N, C-alpha and C positions, 0 to 999 in steps of 0.2 A: 541603207542599215545603219543602227545608234553605234556609235564608237565604243559603247561596254564592250562590244561582243567583239573583242581584241584576240588573233590570232594566241598572245600567251594568255589570255585568262583563259580561253576554250581551251588550251592545252593543258594548264592548270587541274579543269575543275574535270579533263578526262585524264591524265595521270591521279589524280586521286581518286577517282570513279572506278579506274581499274584496278586499282591497288585494294581497294574496298571489295571489289568480286573477288580478285587472285584469295583475298581473305575469308570472306567471307558467304562465296557460293563459289569454291570451286569443285565442291562435290555433282554441280550438275553436268562438268563437261566431260564424261565420260558416256551420259546420256542416250540412251538411243535417241533422236529427234530433240535435241535436247538445246537443240538452238536459239529454237524460241524463248526457252527459259532464261541460257543465257544472254540475251537480247534485251530481254525484258527486266533483267536484275542491272545489267550495263545500265539502261536507258535511265533504272530510279536512279540507282547512287549519282548518275552524270545529272539527271536535275536537280536531285540536292546540292549536289557541289556545284553549279553555278547559280543558284542563288546564294550560297556561301560565299565564291570567288567574286562573287558580284555585290553583296552586302547589298543583298535587297529584301525589302521589308515582311518580316516573316508573317507577317496577318498578312501579305498579297498573295495567290494562291495561285500567281502567271507569273512567267516570267516575263520580263521587256519586253518590249514594242511588240508586246502576244505570240515571243516562240515559244514553239512545243516541241519535245522529244518527244518524236515516232518510232515504235520498228517496224522493221521488214515494211517500210516506206515502197511504193513506185518510183522512179523516178525515168520517166523514159521506159522503154522498154525494159528494162531494169529493175532489180529489184535492192536499196542498200537496207543494212541489216537497223543500223540506228542512224538519223536525222533529226539533226535541226533547222525547225526550219518557220519560218511564220507561216504556212502552209497554203502560197500562192508562191511567189516565184524568188524569194530569197531564201537561198540555203545557207549558214552559217557553218554548221557543221556536218560530215559523212563518215558514218563509220562502218565498214563492213568485217564482218568478224569469222573467222576460219580454224579448224581443229586441223589442218598443216600448212603447209608453206602455197601461199598464194600464187594462184593459175597465172598466166599470162590471160589470159581472160578477165581477171579479177581485178589486176595490175590495170589493164586496159580501162575499165570502168571507173577504177580509181583516179586516170588521167582524165578521163571525157569528165567526170565531175567536176576536177581541178579547171577545166578549159572552160565549163559550162558556168563559172563564176561563184562558184564553191569554198570559200574561203579558208576552212582547213577541212584537209580528205585526208585519212587514215585508214589502213588496213593492218589488223591486229590476228597474230596468226598462235595459234593456243597450240603448241606441240608436248605433245601426249611422251613423245618417245624426250625429251630434254626437259632440262630442270630453270628451260628461259621461258617469256613469250616475246614472239618478233612482231615489231612494229613497222609500217613502211608508212 
C-alpha cells in the first residue's frame, strides 16, 4: 500500500467525516433501519475528507491506488459498514457503526480485521441516551 495512506491521515479524514456526519446528518440516527443511510452519508464525508487530507487533484474522480469507499461491504462471512479498500486484498480502513455499545461479537470482528492486515479499524457507537459518541 502507498505510504500516502498512513494511519494519521486516515484518522484525520475519519475524524473530520465524523464531525460532518454529527453536524449535518444526525437526523438519520433515530430512523428505523437508518444504518444504511448513516453509513452512506459517513462514507460520502469520508471520501471527500480523504481527498482533502491527501491533497488530491480535484479534477481526478478517484482516490490514489484505486481505493474505494464502500458501505455494507462483505469481509469474509461478516459485513463491515464502511470499508476503504482496493476491492482486491488491500484494506486500508474499516469502520463498524452501531446505535449502542458494541457487542463482544462486533469487537471480535474489529480484532479479526486488524489481525488480517487492515491498517486502521474503528468502531463507532452512537449512543442516543448519551451526549457523546464512543469510538473503539
